[in-house]
C-alpha positions as CSV (number, residue, x, y, z in Angstrom):
1,M,-130.1,-103.0,-22.9
2,Q,-130.5,-101.0,-19.5
3,I,-132.7,-98.0,-19.0
4,G,-129.7,-95.6,-19.4
5,E,-128.9,-96.8,-22.7
6,V,-132.4,-96.7,-23.8
7,A,-132.7,-93.0,-22.6
8,E,-129.5,-92.1,-24.6
9,R,-130.8,-93.8,-27.7
10,T,-134.2,-92.3,-27.6
11,G,-133.5,-88.8,-26.0
12,L,-136.0,-89.6,-23.4
13,S,-135.3,-89.0,-19.7
14,L,-135.0,-91.9,-17.3
15,R,-138.1,-90.3,-15.4
16,T,-140.0,-90.3,-18.7
17,I,-139.4,-94.0,-19.5
18,R,-140.3,-95.0,-16.1
19,Y,-143.5,-92.9,-16.3
20,Y,-144.4,-94.7,-19.6
21,E,-143.9,-98.1,-17.8
22,E,-146.0,-96.9,-14.8
23,V,-148.9,-96.0,-17.2
24,G,-148.5,-99.2,-19.1
25,L,-147.5,-97.7,-22.4
26,V,-144.2,-99.6,-22.5
27,V,-143.0,-102.5,-20.4
28,P,-139.3,-103.7,-20.2
29,S,-139.0,-107.0,-21.7
30,A,-137.2,-108.4,-18.6
31,R,-135.4,-107.6,-15.4
32,S,-131.8,-108.5,-14.7
33,Q,-131.1,-110.5,-11.5
34,G,-130.3,-107.2,-9.7
35,G,-133.8,-105.9,-10.7
36,F,-132.7,-103.5,-13.4
37,R,-135.1,-103.1,-16.3
38,L,-133.9,-104.6,-19.5
39,Y,-135.1,-103.4,-22.8
40,T,-134.9,-104.8,-26.3
41,D,-134.8,-103.1,-29.7
42,P,-138.5,-103.6,-30.1
43,D,-139.1,-101.9,-26.8
44,V,-136.8,-99.0,-28.0
45,E,-139.0,-98.9,-31.3
46,R,-142.1,-98.7,-29.2
47,L,-140.7,-95.7,-27.2
48,E,-139.8,-93.8,-30.4
49,L,-143.6,-94.4,-31.5
50,I,-144.5,-92.8,-28.2
51,K,-142.1,-90.0,-28.6
52,G,-143.7,-89.2,-31.9
53,M,-147.1,-89.0,-30.6
54,K,-146.2,-86.6,-27.8
55,P,-145.7,-83.3,-29.7
56,L,-148.8,-84.0,-31.6
57,G,-150.8,-83.9,-28.4
58,F,-152.1,-87.3,-28.1
59,Q,-153.4,-88.2,-24.7
60,L,-152.5,-91.3,-22.8
61,D,-155.7,-93.2,-23.8
62,E,-155.3,-92.3,-27.4
63,M,-151.6,-93.4,-27.2
64,R,-152.8,-96.7,-25.9
65,D,-155.2,-97.1,-28.6
66,L,-152.8,-96.1,-31.4
67,L,-150.1,-98.5,-29.9
68,A,-152.7,-101.4,-29.9
69,I,-153.1,-100.8,-33.6
70,L,-149.6,-100.0,-34.7
71,D,-147.7,-102.1,-32.2
72,P,-150.0,-104.6,-30.4
73,T,-148.5,-106.5,-27.5
74,P,-149.9,-109.6,-25.6
75,G,-152.6,-108.1,-23.4
76,S,-153.2,-105.0,-25.5
77,A,-156.9,-103.9,-25.5
78,E,-158.8,-104.8,-28.6
79,V,-159.6,-101.4,-30.7
80,E,-163.0,-101.5,-32.2
81,D,-162.8,-100.8,-36.0
82,P,-159.1,-100.2,-36.0
83,Q,-159.0,-99.0,-39.5
84,L,-161.5,-96.2,-38.9
85,R,-159.7,-95.5,-35.6
86,L,-156.3,-95.2,-37.5
87,A,-158.0,-92.8,-40.0
88,E,-159.1,-90.6,-37.0
89,F,-155.7,-90.5,-35.6
90,S,-154.3,-89.7,-38.9
91,A,-156.6,-86.8,-39.2
92,T,-155.8,-85.6,-35.8
93,A,-152.0,-85.8,-36.5
94,E,-152.4,-83.7,-39.7
95,K,-154.2,-80.9,-38.0
96,S,-151.6,-81.0,-35.2
97,C,-148.8,-80.7,-37.6
98,Q,-150.5,-77.8,-39.2
99,K,-150.8,-75.9,-36.1
100,L,-147.1,-76.6,-35.4
101,R,-146.2,-75.5,-38.9
102,T,-148.2,-72.2,-38.2
103,K,-146.3,-71.8,-34.8
104,L,-143.0,-72.4,-36.4
105,R,-143.6,-69.8,-39.2
106,L,-144.5,-67.2,-36.5
107,A,-141.4,-68.1,-34.4
108,E,-139.0,-68.0,-37.4
109,K,-140.6,-64.6,-38.5
110,F,-139.9,-63.3,-34.9
111,A,-136.5,-64.7,-34.7
112,A,-135.7,-63.1,-38.2
113,M,-136.9,-59.8,-36.8
114,L,-134.8,-60.1,-33.8
115,R,-131.6,-61.1,-35.9
116,E,-132.2,-57.9,-38.1
117,R,-132.4,-55.7,-35.1
118,V,-129.2,-57.3,-33.9
119,D,-127.5,-56.8,-37.3
120,H,-128.5,-53.1,-37.4
121,E,-127.5,-52.1,-33.9
């Protein structure tokens, strides 16, 4: 599939997908005769993994390491003690989720206060 369909399926912008290619996180499986990027379902799944890492605050190097563990590709860097590294990533993800839950509770409380004000005006 071409990049436009991938963008539609993943909810990522064309620019973001191109950036992930530029930094080596995902590489299209092929190019058409006209030079268009062509992606496969595994490429889309890899983009979905990356998309999940983003809101948790993972940096590019961390994303590369995590992808090398979860979705290794030919030429992926070897991760020293992948099980330990995966446990570290898991702990980081849990902490980030807790922070996001706290922010969401605060935002919902504020939104409820605004709704109440609107209802009483």
